C-alpha positions as CSV (number, residue, x, y, z in Angstrom):
1,M,85.3,78.2,106.8
2,K,86.4,80.0,110.0
3,V,89.1,82.6,110.7
4,Y,91.1,82.3,113.9
5,K,93.5,85.0,115.1
6,F,96.1,84.4,117.7
7,G,97.9,87.4,119.3
8,G,101.5,87.7,120.4
9,A,100.7,87.0,124.0
10,S,99.0,83.7,123.0
11,V,102.2,82.4,121.3
12,K,104.9,84.1,123.5
13,N,106.4,80.8,124.6
14,A,106.5,77.0,123.8
15,D,103.5,76.3,126.0
16,G,101.5,78.9,124.0
17,V,102.4,77.3,120.7
18,R,101.4,73.8,122.1
19,N,98.1,75.3,123.2
20,L,97.5,76.7,119.7
21,E,98.3,73.3,118.4
22,N,95.7,71.7,120.6
23,I,93.0,74.2,119.6
24,L,93.7,73.6,115.9
25,R,93.7,69.8,116.3
26,I,90.2,70.0,117.8
27,H,88.6,72.5,115.5
28,S,90.2,71.6,112.2
29,A,88.5,68.3,112.4
30,N,85.2,70.0,111.6
31,D,86.1,73.2,109.8
32,Q,88.6,74.6,107.4
33,L,90.6,77.3,109.2
34,V,92.5,80.4,108.1
35,V,94.8,81.1,111.1
36,V,96.2,84.6,111.4
37,I,99.1,85.0,113.8
38,S,100.9,88.0,115.3
39,A,104.6,88.3,116.1
40,I,105.5,86.4,119.3
41,G,105.5,88.2,122.6
42,K,107.1,91.7,122.5
43,T,108.9,91.1,119.2
44,T,107.3,94.2,117.5
45,N,108.8,96.4,120.3
46,L,112.2,94.7,119.8
47,L,112.1,95.2,116.0
48,E,111.3,98.9,116.6
49,Q,114.4,99.1,118.7
50,I,116.3,97.4,115.9
51,L,114.9,100.0,113.5
52,D,116.0,102.9,115.8
53,A,119.5,101.4,116.0
54,Y,119.6,101.0,112.2
55,Y,119.0,104.7,111.9
56,F,120.7,106.2,114.9
57,D,123.1,103.8,116.7
58,S,124.3,100.8,114.6
59,Q,126.6,99.6,117.3
60,K,123.5,98.3,119.2
61,L,122.4,96.1,116.2
62,P,124.4,92.9,116.9
63,S,123.1,92.5,120.5
64,L,119.5,93.4,119.5
65,L,119.6,90.9,116.7
66,E,121.0,88.2,119.0
67,T,118.1,88.8,121.4
68,L,115.7,88.5,118.5
69,R,117.2,85.2,117.4
70,E,117.4,83.8,120.9
71,N,113.8,84.6,121.7
72,H,112.7,82.5,118.8
73,Y,115.3,79.7,119.2
74,T,114.4,79.3,122.8
75,I,110.8,78.4,121.8
76,V,112.2,76.0,119.1
77,R,114.4,74.2,121.6
78,E,111.6,73.8,124.1
79,L,109.3,72.4,121.4
80,L,111.7,70.2,119.5
81,G,115.0,69.9,121.4
82,D,118.0,69.6,119.0
83,D,115.9,69.2,115.8
84,N,117.2,71.9,113.4
85,R,114.4,71.9,110.8
86,V,112.6,74.9,112.2
87,R,115.8,76.7,113.0
88,M,116.9,76.3,109.4
89,K,113.6,78.0,108.2
90,L,114.1,80.8,110.6
91,E,117.7,81.3,109.7
92,S,116.8,82.1,106.1
93,V,114.5,84.8,107.4
94,F,117.1,86.3,109.7
95,E,119.5,86.4,106.7
96,Q,117.0,88.5,104.8
97,L,116.6,90.9,107.7
98,E,120.4,91.2,108.1
99,T,120.8,92.0,104.4
100,I,118.5,95.0,104.8
101,L,120.3,96.1,107.9
102,S,123.7,95.9,106.3
103,S,122.7,98.4,103.6
104,P,122.1,102.1,104.0
105,H,118.6,103.1,105.2
106,S,116.3,105.0,102.9
107,D,115.1,108.6,103.4
108,N,111.7,107.3,104.4
109,F,111.5,106.1,108.0
110,D,108.0,104.7,107.6
111,F,109.0,102.7,104.6
112,D,111.9,101.2,106.5
113,Y,109.6,100.6,109.5
114,D,107.3,98.4,107.5
115,R,110.0,96.4,105.8
116,I,111.8,95.7,109.1
117,V,109.0,95.4,111.6
118,S,107.1,93.0,109.3
119,F,109.7,90.4,110.0
120,G,108.1,89.7,113.4
121,E,105.1,88.1,111.8
122,I,107.1,86.3,109.2
123,L,109.3,84.7,111.9
124,S,106.4,83.7,114.1
125,T,104.4,82.1,111.4
126,K,107.4,80.3,109.8
127,L,108.1,78.8,113.3
128,I,104.6,77.8,114.1
129,S,103.7,76.5,110.6
130,T,106.8,74.3,110.4
131,Y,106.3,73.0,113.9
132,L,102.7,72.1,113.3
133,N,103.5,70.2,110.1
134,M,106.2,68.3,112.0
135,A,103.6,67.6,114.8
136,G,101.0,66.2,112.3
137,V,98.8,69.3,111.9
138,K,99.0,69.6,108.2
139,N,99.0,73.2,107.0
140,E,100.1,75.6,104.3
141,W,102.0,78.8,105.0
142,L,100.9,81.8,102.9
143,D,102.5,85.2,102.8
144,A,100.0,88.0,103.6
145,R,102.1,90.5,101.8
146,T,101.1,88.8,98.5
147,L,97.4,88.6,99.5
148,I,96.4,91.9,101.2
149,R,97.1,94.6,98.7
150,T,97.6,98.2,100.0
151,D,98.7,101.6,98.8
152,H,102.1,103.1,99.7
153,N,100.9,104.7,102.9
154,Y,103.5,103.0,105.0
155,R,102.6,102.1,108.6
156,E,98.9,102.8,107.9
157,G,98.4,100.9,104.6
158,K,95.0,101.5,103.0
159,V,93.6,98.2,101.7
160,D,92.5,97.8,98.1
161,W,89.5,95.6,98.9
162,Q,88.7,94.6,95.3
163,V,92.2,93.4,94.5
164,S,92.7,91.9,97.9
165,E,89.5,89.9,97.7
166,Q,90.5,88.5,94.3
167,L,94.0,87.6,95.5
168,I,92.8,85.9,98.7
169,Q,90.0,84.0,97.0
170,T,92.2,82.7,94.2
171,K,95.1,81.6,96.5
172,M,92.9,80.1,99.2
173,K,90.8,78.1,96.8
174,D,94.0,76.7,95.3
175,V,95.3,75.7,98.8
176,L,92.1,74.6,100.6
177,V,90.4,72.9,97.6
178,N,93.0,71.8,95.1
179,R,95.6,70.8,97.6
180,N,93.2,69.4,100.2
181,V,94.5,71.4,103.1
182,D,92.3,72.2,106.1
183,V,94.6,74.8,107.8
184,V,96.2,77.9,106.3
185,I,98.8,79.8,108.4
186,T,99.3,83.4,107.6
187,Q,100.2,86.7,109.2
188,G,98.4,89.6,110.8
189,F,99.4,93.2,110.6
190,I,101.2,93.1,107.3
191,G,100.3,93.6,103.6
192,G,102.1,94.6,100.4
193,T,102.0,97.0,97.5
194,E,101.6,96.2,93.9
195,E,105.4,96.0,93.7
196,L,105.4,93.6,96.7
197,L,106.9,96.2,99.0
198,S,106.0,95.4,102.7
199,T,103.4,97.5,104.4
200,T,101.7,97.4,107.8
201,L,98.1,98.1,108.6
202,G,98.6,100.1,111.8
203,R,99.8,99.0,115.2
204,E,97.7,96.1,116.6
205,G,96.4,95.5,113.1
206,S,96.3,91.7,113.2
207,D,92.6,91.8,114.2
208,Y,92.0,93.9,111.1
209,S,93.9,91.3,109.0
210,A,91.6,88.6,110.3
211,A,88.5,90.7,109.3
212,I,90.0,91.2,105.8
213,F,90.4,87.5,105.2
214,A,87.0,86.7,106.7
215,Y,85.3,89.3,104.4
216,A,87.1,88.1,101.3
217,L,86.2,84.4,102.0
218,D,82.7,85.0,103.3
219,A,83.8,83.1,106.5
220,D,81.3,81.7,109.0
221,S,82.9,83.6,111.8
222,V,86.1,85.2,113.2
223,T,87.5,84.1,116.6
224,I,90.1,86.2,118.3
225,W,92.0,84.1,120.9
226,K,93.1,86.4,123.8
227,D,94.6,86.1,127.3
228,V,91.3,87.5,128.7
229,P,88.0,85.7,129.3
230,G,86.3,87.9,126.6
231,L,85.3,91.5,126.2
232,L,85.4,93.2,129.5
233,N,83.8,96.4,130.6
234,A,87.1,97.7,131.9
235,D,90.8,96.9,132.1
236,P,91.2,94.6,135.1
237,K,94.4,96.4,135.9
238,F,92.3,99.4,136.9
239,F,89.1,97.6,137.8
240,P,89.7,94.2,139.5
241,D,85.9,93.6,139.5
242,A,85.6,94.1,135.7
243,V,82.7,92.1,134.2
244,K,82.5,90.2,130.9
245,L,80.2,91.4,128.2
246,D,78.6,88.1,126.9
247,E,77.0,89.6,123.8
248,I,77.0,93.0,122.2
249,P,75.9,94.4,118.8
250,Y,78.4,95.5,116.1
251,E,77.5,99.2,116.7
252,E,78.3,99.1,120.4
253,A,81.6,97.3,119.7
254,I,82.5,99.8,117.0
255,E,81.9,102.7,119.5
256,L,84.1,101.0,122.2
257,A,86.8,100.4,119.6
258,Y,86.7,103.9,118.4
259,Y,87.2,105.3,121.9
260,G,90.2,103.0,122.4
261,A,89.0,99.7,123.9
262,S,92.2,97.5,123.6
263,V,90.6,94.1,122.9
264,I,89.4,95.0,119.3
265,H,91.2,97.0,116.7
266,P,89.0,99.9,115.5
267,K,89.0,98.9,111.8
268,T,88.2,95.3,112.4
269,L,84.5,95.4,113.0
270,K,83.0,97.3,110.0
271,P,83.9,94.7,107.3
272,L,82.5,92.0,109.5
273,Q,79.3,94.0,110.0
274,N,78.9,94.6,106.3
275,K,78.7,90.8,105.7
276,Q,77.1,89.9,109.1
277,I,80.0,87.8,110.1
278,P,80.0,87.2,113.9
279,L,83.2,87.9,115.9
280,F,84.0,85.9,119.0
281,V,86.6,86.8,121.6
282,K,87.6,83.7,123.5
283,P,90.1,82.9,126.2
284,F,93.2,81.2,124.8
285,L,93.9,79.1,127.9
286,H,90.3,78.0,128.4
287,A,89.1,77.3,124.9
288,E,86.0,75.6,126.1
289,E,84.5,78.8,127.6
290,S,82.0,80.8,125.7
291,G,83.9,84.1,125.7
292,S,82.1,87.1,124.1
293,K,80.2,87.5,120.9
294,I,79.8,90.6,118.6
295,A,77.0,90.2,116.1
296,A,73.7,91.6,114.9
297,V,72.0,91.5,118.3
298,K,70.2,94.0,120.5
299,L,71.9,95.7,123.4
300,S,70.2,94.8,126.6
301,N,71.0,96.0,130.1
302,P,74.1,98.0,129.2
303,V,76.7,98.3,131.9
304,P,79.2,101.2,132.2
305,C,82.3,100.6,130.1
306,Y,85.6,102.3,131.0
307,I,88.4,103.1,128.6
308,F,91.7,104.7,129.8
309,K,94.2,106.2,127.4
310,T,97.4,107.2,129.1
311,N,100.4,109.2,127.8
312,Q,98.2,111.7,126.1
313,V,98.9,115.3,125.1
314,L,96.4,118.1,125.1
315,I,97.1,120.8,122.6
316,S,95.2,124.1,122.6
317,I,95.5,126.5,119.6
318,F,94.7,130.2,119.6
319,P,94.7,132.9,116.9
320,R,97.7,135.2,117.4
321,D,95.6,138.3,117.0
322,F,93.1,137.3,119.7
323,S,90.3,137.0,117.1
324,F,87.8,134.2,116.9
325,I,88.5,130.7,115.7
326,A,87.0,130.8,112.2
327,V,86.3,128.2,109.5
328,E,89.5,129.1,107.6
329,N,91.5,128.6,110.9
330,L,90.0,125.1,111.3
331,G,90.8,124.2,107.8
332,D,94.4,125.2,108.2
333,I,94.7,123.4,111.6
334,F,93.1,120.2,110.2
335,N,95.4,120.2,107.2
336,C,98.4,120.5,109.5
337,I,97.1,117.6,111.7
338,S,96.5,115.4,108.7
339,K,99.9,116.1,107.1
340,N,101.6,115.0,110.4
341,K,99.3,111.9,110.5
342,I,98.0,112.7,114.0
343,K,95.0,110.7,115.2
344,I,92.7,112.9,117.3
345,N,91.1,111.1,120.3
346,L,89.1,114.1,121.4
347,M,88.6,117.7,120.0
348,Q,86.8,120.7,121.4
349,N,86.4,124.3,120.1
350,S,85.4,127.5,121.7
351,A,85.1,131.0,120.2
352,L,88.8,131.7,121.0
353,S,90.5,128.3,120.8
354,F,90.6,124.8,119.4
355,S,91.9,121.9,121.4
356,I,92.8,118.3,120.6
357,C,93.8,115.4,122.7
358,C,96.0,112.8,121.0
359,D,98.6,110.1,121.7
360,N,102.0,111.5,122.6
361,K,104.1,110.2,119.7
362,A,107.1,112.4,120.4
363,H,108.5,113.1,117.0
364,K,105.1,113.7,115.4
365,I,103.8,115.9,118.2
366,E,106.9,118.1,118.3
367,K,106.7,118.7,114.6
368,L,103.0,119.4,114.8
369,I,103.5,122.0,117.6
370,E,106.4,123.6,115.7
371,E,104.3,124.0,112.5
372,L,101.2,125.2,114.3
373,S,103.3,127.8,116.2
374,E,104.2,129.5,112.9
375,N,100.7,131.0,112.7
376,Y,99.1,130.4,116.1
377,R,99.7,130.6,119.8
378,V,100.0,127.0,121.1
379,K,99.7,125.7,124.6
380,Y,100.1,122.1,125.6
381,N,99.9,119.6,128.5
382,F,101.9,116.4,128.5
383,N,101.5,113.3,130.7
384,I,97.7,113.5,130.8
385,E,95.0,110.8,130.6
386,L,91.9,110.5,128.6
387,V,89.1,108.6,130.3
388,T,86.0,107.5,128.4
389,I,82.9,106.1,130.1
390,R,80.3,104.5,127.9
391,H,76.8,104.3,129.5
392,Y,77.9,106.5,132.3
393,T,76.0,107.6,135.4
394,D,76.7,110.5,137.7
395,D,78.0,108.1,140.2
396,T,80.5,106.5,137.8
397,V,81.8,109.9,136.7
398,A,82.2,111.1,140.3
399,Q,84.1,107.9,141.2
400,I,86.6,108.5,138.4
401,L,87.0,112.2,139.1
402,R,87.6,111.9,142.8
403,G,90.7,114.0,143.6
404,R,91.6,114.6,139.9
405,E,91.8,117.9,137.9
406,V,89.6,118.0,134.8
407,L,91.1,119.8,131.9
408,V,88.4,119.1,129.3
409,E,85.0,117.4,129.5
410,Q,82.6,116.3,126.8
411,R,79.2,114.6,127.3
412,S,76.6,113.0,125.1
413,R,73.6,111.0,126.1
414,T,75.6,107.8,126.3
415,T,79.3,108.7,126.6
416,V,81.4,111.1,128.6
417,Q,85.1,111.8,127.9
418,L,87.3,113.4,130.5
419,V,90.8,114.8,130.0
420,V,92.5,114.7,133.4
421,N,95.9,115.0,134.9
422,S,97.5,111.6,135.3
423,N,98.3,112.3,138.9
């Protein structure tokens, strides 16, 4: 049993779906496969626009929904011409979405986010599963919202591992053994509550979904099919000479994910490490290449790895009476950060201030600054960048800093983090 995960870029058009079909034809001959698929292309972004229109500007909804339809129907036409069987499957999903959008929204934006944005994965998997069955790749479509059980923490659903494991094992056994099916198609990113309300696992959470299924099924491996040759030591947009990391240990990959490496979701690796399930990152368009492997191996000859996080905000907090930052201050500050669901990418304290660097999620950051300002003096810098260099040298740091103003710097024996002006 192996788990494959295909991201949105891998299935963004008809050629991508055909490529997925070829990969499954080859590999399902020897292994049973659980295939986790993201929303196609930029569908999640489009559904977020639909959500905003639902809340703030309903006149935009018809054109946005038409774009969503056409994006999927274009792929269907290129795959099957005038055959309407896939289109009929998708139309029933669109009707469900339109029913939600025709009723008043709730008072909980995150709840509505999950029940609307989750349609991206439902649409993509319905399209691909139906097409594959028509093309002779026999598969069963399963709804991840009935398999991955979470709490009600919408947009960051916390997985109930015990219940999820039982649900996944029971349903997968029925499909793969009793129904004699070798390929299961399901969704990344989404789960469901006990009441079967839709939840999501955090943005880019499809990798995490693959790890959940692999853990529950004691899979032999997980393969994430990407539009890159494997794990790279830097984003090739910034470093044209980026090199591939052929093999790294779980611990190193977890560190890179924690600091924001975009190839692997931060929560993906720990459940795989707990069961010693190797993770492969392979190029979607060159399936025969080796890609990269994350497993229980030793780190040899580490190379500097660069991680850039843009659109950051640096917030510095000072006591109003010019006293010192004390333990009670930190407790108060962290409670405020937690209440507003802010993820800290870097933090630093001095005698007189406490600073954090985090993603600039406008509505959350504005609320955080407003609440902190009730009891503290707050200064902030927008449009800054957080650069992390793992296995740095003085030369690599100097190269990154050339001509740039450093606002905050932190160093350990293996990692340096630099908050710098984007310009």
